[in-house]
N, C-alpha and C positions, 0 to 999 in steps of 0.2 A: 696580724698578731696585735693583741691589745696591749695597753700600757697599764702600769701599776702605780699606786700611790701607797706610801708606807709611813707609819709613825710608831714610835716607841715611847711609852710613858713609864716613869718610875715613881711610885708613891704619888701619883697624880701630876707629876711634873713632866712636861715634854722634853725629852733628852735627845731624841734623834728623829729625823724624818727624811724621806727621799732616799733611803738606803735600799740596796738591792734585795729582792725577795729571797735570794739565797742566804742572806744574813739573818733571816727570821729566827732560826733555831739558835743561833749564837746569842741573839738578844734575849731569847726566852730562857737560856741557861743562867742568866743573871737573876738574882733574887728580886722579888717584888716589882717585876716588870710586866707590862701588858703590851701587846702589839696589835696594831691595826693594819690590814692590807686591803686595798681596794683594787679590784680588777675591772677594767672597762673593756668590754669586748674581748675577753681572753680566748686563746686557743685551748684545745683540749690538752695539749702538751704542757702549757703553762699551768693549768689548774691541776693536772696530774702530778706535776713536780711538787707543788705545795701539798697536795693530798698525801703523797708518800712521806713528806717531811712531818706533817702534823697528824696523820692518821685519819684523814677525812674519809667518810664512808663513800663507797663507789656509787651507791644509789643517790646520795645527796649531790655528789659531783655531777652525775648524769642529769639530775633535775635542774641544777644551776646552769647547765649548758643548753638544755632543751627549752624551747619557748612554750607558751600557753600553759604555764603552771597556775593553779588556783592558789589564793592565799592559804597558807597552812603552816603548821609547826610540827616537825618530825623530831623524834628523840632517838639518838644513837648512843652507843656506849660511852664515847668520849666527848660528844658535843651535841648540839641541837642545830637543826636546819630550819631557817625561817624564810618564807617566800611571801612577798607582798608586791603591791603595784603602786607606782606613782602615776598620777593622772593629770591631765589638763584637757580643756575643751577648746576645740577650734570651731568657733561659731561660723566663720566663713565657709568652712568645708562641712559644717554640721556633723562633726565626728568627735569621738572621744579618743584622745591619744594616750595610750598606756605604755608604761615602761616597767618591766619586771625588775625587781630588786631582790636579790637573795643574800642571805647572811648565814655564815657558819659561826656558831656561838660556843665559846669555851670560856672557862674562868680566867684564862690567861691571854686569849686572843679573840679577835673579831675579824672575820674575812667577809668582805662584801663583794658582790659580783653584779655588774650591770652590763647590758648588751651594748649600750652606746651612751653618748653624752646628752641624750634628751633629758635625763635626770642627772643634774650636777651634784657632786658631793660638796661643793663649796659652801652652800648654806648649812650643811651638816657640820662641817669643820668649824664654821663660825659659831654654831650653836655650842660646840664643845669648848671653844676658846672663851666664850662669854662666862663660863662657869668652871674655872680651873679647880676650884675647891671640890666640886662634885666629881671631877675626873678621878679623884682618889678613891671613889667607890668602885672603880674598876670597869670591866667590860659592860656591866649593866647600865652604866651611864652612857657609854658610847652607843649602845643599842637604843637607849631611850632617845638620844639626840637624833638618830636616824628615823625612828618611828614618829617623833614629834614633827619633823620636817615633812614626812610623807603625809601625815594626817592634816597638817596645815594646808597642804595642797588640796586635800579633799574639801576643806572649807572654801578655798578659792574657787574650786569647781562648782560647789553648790551655789555660790554667789553668782557665777556666770549663768548657770541655769536659771536662777531666780530672776536676774535682770532680763534674760531673754524672754521668759514667759510673761513677765510683767509687760514687756513691749508687745508681745503677741496678744495678751488679754485686751489691750487697748485697741489693737488693730483689727480685731474680729468684728467690731461694730462699725467699721468703715463701710460706706456704700459701694465701694469698688470690690468686685469679686477677686478672690485670690488667684494669682497666676499659678500655672502648673509647677514652676520652679519653687515658688513659696510653699506649695503643698508638699513637695518632695523634701524641702528643708525641714518642715514641721515633722514629717515622718522620720527623717534621719536623726533629728535632735531627740525625738521621743525614744528612738531605739538606743541612742547614746545614753540617755538617762537610765534606761533599763539595764544596760551593761554596767553603768556606774553602780547601780544598786546591787547588782550581783557581785561586785567586788567588795563593797562596804560590808555587807552582811557576814561573809566568811571571815573578814578581817577582824570583826568584833570577837568571833569565836577564837581566832588565832591569838589575839592579845589576851583574852581571858585565860586561855591555856598557859600562856607564858607567865601570867601573874600568879598561878597557883602555887601556894606555899611549899607543897611537897616537891615541886620541881627545883626549887632553890635558885632559879635564874634571876630573881629580883630580890635584892636585899631589903630589909625593913626600912632603911633610910631612903631608898629609891621608890618604895612602894607608892607613896603619894604622887610621885611624878608619873608613874605608869597609870595610876588611877585617873589622873588628869587627862592623859591621852585617851584612856578608855571612855571617859565621860565625853570627850570631844567626838569620839567615834559614835557614841549613842546619839549625840546631837546631830551629827551628819546623817545617821540613819533615819532619825525622825524627820529631818528636813527633806531627805530624799523621798520618804513616804508621802509627805505633804505635797511635794512637787508632783509626784505621780498622780495623786488625787486631783491636783490642779490641772494637770495635762488632760486627764479624763474629762474633767468639767469643761475645759476649753473645747475639746473635740465635740462633746455633746452640745455645747452652746453654739458652736459653729454650724453643726448640722441643723439645729433648730432655727438658727437665723437664716440659713440657706433656704429651708422650707418656707419660712415666713416671707422672705423676699420673693420667692417663687409664687406664693399665694397672692402677694400684693400685685405682682405683674399680671397674674391670671385674672384677678378682679378688675384691673384697669382695662385690660384687653377685652374682657367680656362686657364691661360697661359700655365701652365705645362701640362694640359690635351691636349691642342692644339699641343704642342711639341711632346708629347708621341703618339699622333694620327698619326703623319707622318710615323714612321716605320710601324705602323699597316696598313696604306694605301698602302705603297710601297710594303711591303712583301705580302700583300693580292693580289695585282695586279700581282706580279711575281709568285704567287703561284697558278695561274689559271691552270686548266688542258686542256688548248687550246694553240695552237702554237701562239707565239708572237715574235717580234724581239729580238733575243738573246736567244730563247727558247733552253734549254738543252746545252747552250754554256757558257764558262767562261765570255764572254762579258756581258751576262745577269746579272750575279752575281756582276760584277764590276759596271755596271750602277745602279743597285738597291742600292748597298752600297753607291755609290756616291750621289744618290738622297736623301737617308736618311740623310747623313751627311750635304749636302748642305741645304736642306729644314729645317732640325731641327736647324742647326746652324743659318740660316737666321731668323727663327722665334725667336730664343733665342736673337739674336742681336736686332731685332725689339722691342721685349717686354722689354728688358733691357733699350733701348733708351727712351722708354715711361714710365719707372719706374713701369712696371707691374710685375717685378720680383725682 
């Protein structure tokens, strides 16, 4: 069974926190109050209890409890349901760690649901406490604080990918071939980047839908703040596209370098083979069992030795001048 965090604001002032979830309705009966409830790893019974109390739609409750939701914004009669993902990159494991964060949004309350503590609400709470004057704008600001922290995590993720591929870009020109473990790490990080891109793109659409004036979820006073988050998402998307292009370039460059190194090795081996073939050719000619100029005479040995030295030396100089050795 998960645990819950609660807060109650009146006119932007924090008046109660840490109260039982059962007291939510009592606080909402008071005028000019808004309530925040955060569930971390809730059971179905816990969420159903609050759903009955606040009239949460059963499909939204089901989505909040089921994993593998895509970023989206659903509209219901009394509230909206937002699904997004907090992310971080584990470079050692070459994997993208994602945590689904869901929010039920009403003009009087905000209910957030997380599967575990991998995404902490402490930075979100600190973001709210830094701007107590904006809390008076209501649930819209609470939701902005949540989205702001999530998108800031996207920036951190982009920076990790950027640093990783900067290091990779320098390493591909090393003379030492990549170990199989490194190649597997490259592949997994590339797959993690693709997963990250697939989360960022629908998140832009989700935030854009939330900001539409006809939905009334974002007040005029808060609109610039949401626009700032949206601009950050656009920058993250552009950075992700640039990183994907960089990864493709790195892969193509690595393949080209591998072919180049292979060609260099083939040239060197072929050049040495040509040099070694000269003594074989000369000694084979002078080893024939038929008479030839210098047959069974010292002159024949001198000529054959001279030919070996001159031809081998000439080929060596030629290949060296063309950087084949």
